[in-house]
N, C-alpha and C positions, 0 to 999 in steps of 0.2 A: 465463897470461892467461885471463880469463873472457870470455864472449861474451853479447851481448844482441840482442834482436830489436826493431827500430824500425818501428813501424807494423804494419798487418795484412796487408801484401802480401808478407811473407817476407824483408825486408831484415835479414840477420844481420851484425853487426859486432863487433869487439872492444870490451870495456867501456870502454877508453880509446883514443881515436883520435889523429889528428895533424892539426893545422892548418898549412898551408904558407904562409900570407900573409907571415910574417916572413922568408921566404927571399929575397924580392925587394923588400919595401917596409915602411915604417912604423916599423921598429925600428933605424934607423941603418945604417951600412955593412954590406953583405952579404958572405957568404962561401959561394959556391956549393958548393965542395968539402966544407965542413963540413956544409952542408945535406943534400947527397946521402948523406954518411956517417951523418947522424942518421936519415934516412928508412930506410936499409938496416938500421941497428941496430934501429929500431923493428920492422921486419918480423921480424928475428931473435927478438925478444922476444914475438912473437905479435900485434902491432898489425896490424889489417887495414883500418882505415878512414882514408883519406887525403883531405883536403879542400883544394881550390884554387878558383880563380875566374878568369874572363876579366879582371876588373878588377885582379887582383893583378899582371898583366903589363903594366899601363899601356898597353894596346892593342897590345903586341908578342907576347903569348903566352908570355913568358919564364918565368912561374911554372909554367904547365901543362907547358911543354917540360921544365923542370928536374925536375918531379915524374915525368913520363912516363919520362924517362931513368933516374931513380933506381929505378923499380919495374919496369923493362923485363924483368929476368930472372925476376920472380915476378908478373907482371901478373895472371895468372888466380887468384892466391891472395889478392888484395886487392880492396877496394871503393874506387873512385875517384869522388869527387863534385866537381862544378864548378858554376859559376853564370853566369847571363846577366842582363842588365837594367841594367847601368851602363856607359855609354859613356865610357871613360877617354881616348879620343882627343879628346873635346871639352874645352874649357877648364874647364868646371864639373863634369865627371863626370856628365853628364845621364842621366836615366833613360830607358830605351828597351826596352820589352817588347813591341813590335809583333811579331806572328807571323812576318813575314818576317825580322825581326832575330833572333828566337829560332832559327829554322832556320839562319840564317847562322852564328850563334855556335856552335851545336851542331856544324856541320861543321868550323869552325875548331878547336874544342876537341878533337874526335876526331883531327884532324891533329896538333895540338900535343902531345897526350897519347900519340900513337902507338898508338891502340887502336881497336877496332871498335865499342865501345859505351861510353856514359857510364853508370855505375852509378846515380848520383843526380844529377839536374839540378835545381838550385835557382833560383828567381827571387830574385835578390840583394836587391832592394828592391821594394816594391809601387809600381807605376807608376800614378798616378791618371788618366793619360790613356788607359789601355788597360784595358777591362773584364777582370777576372780570369778570367771565363769564356773569353775569347778566348785568354788566356795558357795556361790549363789545357788548352784544346782543342788548341793548338799542341803542347804537350808530349805530350798523348795521341797525336797523330799520330806523333810521334817514337818513342814507346813501341811503337805498333803497327808501325812500320817497323823495329824492332829496334835503333835507334840509342841509345835510352835505356831503362833498366830501371825506375827509380823516380823519382817526382816529389817535389820538396821546395820549401818556401817559407822565406824568411828575413825576420825582422823584420816579420811580418804579424800583423794583429789578428784577432779572432774572426769578424767578418763576412767578411773576405777568405778566411780559412781555410775557413769553411763553404761559401762560394760556389765556391771552387776544388775542394773535395773532392767536391762534387756532380757535377762534370764529369769529373774524374780523381782517384781517391783519392790523397790526400797521405800519403806515408809518414813524412815527418820535417819538423819545423820547426827552423830554425837561428836561434838568438838568443843574445845575450850572457847568461850566467848564471854566477854565482859567489857566494861569500860576500859580495862587494862589490856585486853587481848582482842584485837579487831581483825586479825588475819582472815578469819573465816568469811568475812564480808565479800571477799573476792569470789566465793563459791555461790553466793546468793542467786545469780542469774541461772545457774544450772539447777539449783534446788527449786526455783520458781518454775522453770521450764518443765521439769519432770514431776512437779507436785510432791516434793519431799519436805518433811518437817525438819526442824533443828532442835535437838536437846542440848542446851548450853551447859556444859560442866564448868566448874569453878567460876560461877557467875559473879561471885564476890571477890574475885582476884585472890583466891585461896585465903580469904579472910582479911585482906588489906582494905577492902571497901566496907569496913565496919568501924566501930569505935575502939577496936582492941589491938590494932597492929603495934608491934614493938620491935626493936632492932633484932637482927638475926641471932646474935649471940645470947639473947635472953630466952630463946626457945630451947626445949629439950633437944639433945643431940639426935634423937630419933625422929624429930619433927622436920618435915621437908623444908620448912621455912628457915631452918637453921643455916641452909646454904642456898636458898632461892635467890636468884640475882636481884629480884625486886626489893629484897630486904637488906642487901649489902650496902655498905657506905657508898655514897655518890648517887645511887638510885633511891635509896630509902628516904632520904631527906626530900627529894623532889616529889616522890609519891605521897609522902605525908602532907606536903603543902597542897597538892592537888586534892587529896581527900578532905583536907580542912576546908578548902573552898567549896567542895561539893557539900560538905556538912553545913555550911552557912546557908546554901540554897535549900537543903533538906529542912533545916530548922525553921526557915521562913515559911515552909509549907506544912510544918507541924508533923514531920515524919523523920524517921531515922535515915542516916546516909545509906545504909544497906537497902532500905526500901526504895530509895531514890535510884540506886544502881539496878535493882531488879525491875523496877518500873520502866527504866530506860530500855532495858533489854526487851521487855514486852512491847514497847512502843516501836521497836524496829521491824515488826511484822507479825501478822497473826499466826504464822507458822512456827514461831519460836516459843520454847518452854524452858525456862531455867531450872536446873536441878541442884540447888544449894544443899550442902550437907552440914549437919551439926549434931552434937550430942546434947544440946540444950533445948528443953521444951520451951523456954522463953524465946529463944531465937527462932524456933519453929513458928511461934505465934507472930513474931515480927515479920518473918519472911512471907508467911501466908497472906498477911494483910497487904503486901505489896501488890497483889493482884487487883486491888480496888483503888490503887493510886492512879490518878490521871495527870499526865504531864502536858503542859501547854506548849505551843510552839516557842514561846519565850523561854520556857524552862529548857527545852531541848537545845535551843541556840546557846544558852548560857553553859550548858554541859559541854557542848562542842567547843566552846571557847576555852574551857578549863582543860579538857583532854581531847584535843582534835584528832590525835592519831593513836591513842592508847597510853598505857603507863610506861614507866621507865624501868628498863631491865628486860632481858630475854625471858621467854616462857620457861626455858629449862637451862640448867647450869652448863650442860655439855653442848648446847646449841644444836643438838641433833634432830630437833623436831620443830615444826612439822615437816615431813618430807611427803608432800602430797603429789600423787601420781594418778 
């Protein structure tokens, strides 16, 4: 495994991380035992960056508890990130980044994870009702108290990033980024200017950039892909064709299409770390090996030809995101 530094505050992580959301939500029936095995296999392979969130536990802490138990034997060897700012106990998943709430969530997360510090604390979504200066100030207090090491933002725009960074340096931005989702590239100049890293979530297009995509109707109704625009008729066929062409390039290089997609992300800048999620130990091994894949300029040119602007279909069914400010 190779390693990268995110931001200018010293946050070092594996070049490929792990996103834990799917262990408890969004992708159909869960298998906690398989999830724990996947996390532990990731550690065996040198993965050190594990991402969770308060919201992934739907108000119960279940995702953080599961991750904390999985890494308990090697906690000091890994970086744990979690998030505040979405109240999943409300019917609508309301935003709440009030300083008192941030402090409460931090204490809950520390308890759920079974740790004495949160390595990276992300604001999950920008809360328009709370000045970002107040949010950054609350996290700064937690950093000063030793409860948090690094500050992160998620799905934030350039104005928010700049204002937050002026109060407490932001080490990393987390936003969806893959061959299918390219919007975040418009933020690269700001990230480069301020020295902020990028944790790319859904780097495999929610599983489309693998060999396992199937039409929306074939997924469990609790699986997000059951209604994801990329899987719906009209978009699905175009995306399948693109992934097929990427697969031909991957096969010629002796790698999986998922490894090609992750290697492409890594080639976009030294400040980028993808955090794919999976419950499969075999997929973990496949993803981890992507850190050692080198793409030539000819490879990158061919990928641009296949997907010059991203995949087909919006990121979200309701078209409500991202709203970057």
